[in-house]
Structure formats: structure tokens, C-alpha cells
One Martini backbone bead per residue (centre of mass of N, CA, C, O) as a GRO file, in nm:
protein
   41
    1MET     BB    1   0.391   0.037   1.190
    2TYR     BB    2   0.545  -0.230   1.119
    3LYS     BB    3   0.558  -0.347   1.407
    4TYR     BB    4   0.214  -0.391   1.367
    5ASN     BB    5   0.128  -0.464   1.071
    6VAL     BB    6   0.102  -0.189   0.918
    7CYS     BB    7  -0.044  -0.052   0.616
    8LEU     BB    8  -0.026   0.188   0.368
    9VAL     BB    9  -0.311   0.325   0.189
   10VAL     BB   10  -0.305   0.477  -0.139
   11PRO     BB   11  -0.367   0.657  -0.384
   12LYS     BB   12  -0.162   0.675  -0.657
   13GLN     BB   13  -0.143   0.998  -0.678
   14TYR     BB   14   0.002   1.006  -0.362
   15LEU     BB   15   0.273   0.849  -0.374
   16THR     BB   16   0.475   1.099  -0.457
   17SER     BB   17   0.454   1.238  -0.164
   18PHE     BB   18   0.651   1.042  -0.082
   19PRO     BB   19   0.927   0.902  -0.011
   20LYS     BB   20   1.100   0.688  -0.187
   21ASP     BB   21   1.201   0.494   0.053
   22PHE     BB   22   0.877   0.450   0.134
   23ARG     BB   23   0.701   0.348  -0.130
   24GLU     BB   24   0.755   0.029  -0.109
   25ARG     BB   25   0.550   0.025   0.163
   26ILE     BB   26   0.319   0.116  -0.019
   27LEU     BB   27  -0.015   0.083  -0.099
   28THR     BB   28  -0.225   0.078  -0.330
   29LEU     BB   29  -0.543   0.051  -0.372
   30ASP     BB   30  -0.529  -0.154  -0.613
   31SER     BB   31  -0.328  -0.360  -0.471
   32PHE     BB   32  -0.506  -0.414  -0.231
   33VAL     BB   33  -0.758  -0.531  -0.377
   34ASN     BB   34  -0.603  -0.751  -0.518
   35HIS     BB   35  -0.499  -0.896  -0.267
   36ILE     BB   36  -0.779  -0.958  -0.147
   37GLN     BB   37  -0.896  -1.115  -0.379
   38ALA     BB   38  -0.669  -1.339  -0.386
   39THR     BB   39  -0.730  -1.435  -0.080
   40GLN     BB   40  -1.053  -1.504  -0.129
   41LYS     BB   41  -1.026  -1.763  -0.337
   0.00000   0.00000   0.00000
């Protein structure tokens, strides 16, 4: 997935369902929206 510059975006409440070593690579929906808003300004 990262090889192709794809990032998984999930709602915050589902983040804990992924392995701890994988979570740092996952964006929450809120952080994704904030990132997009920041890049669009």
C-alpha cells in the first residue's frame, strides 16, 4: 500500500483495531480532513 503512496484513513474509534506498529501509518478521518484543509489554503 505504501509502495504506491496510498494511506489508510479510518474513523478514530477504529484505530485501536489495528496492530500498534501499524497505527502510526494510519490517518484518522479528522487528521485527514485537517491535512486537506491545510493544503488547500
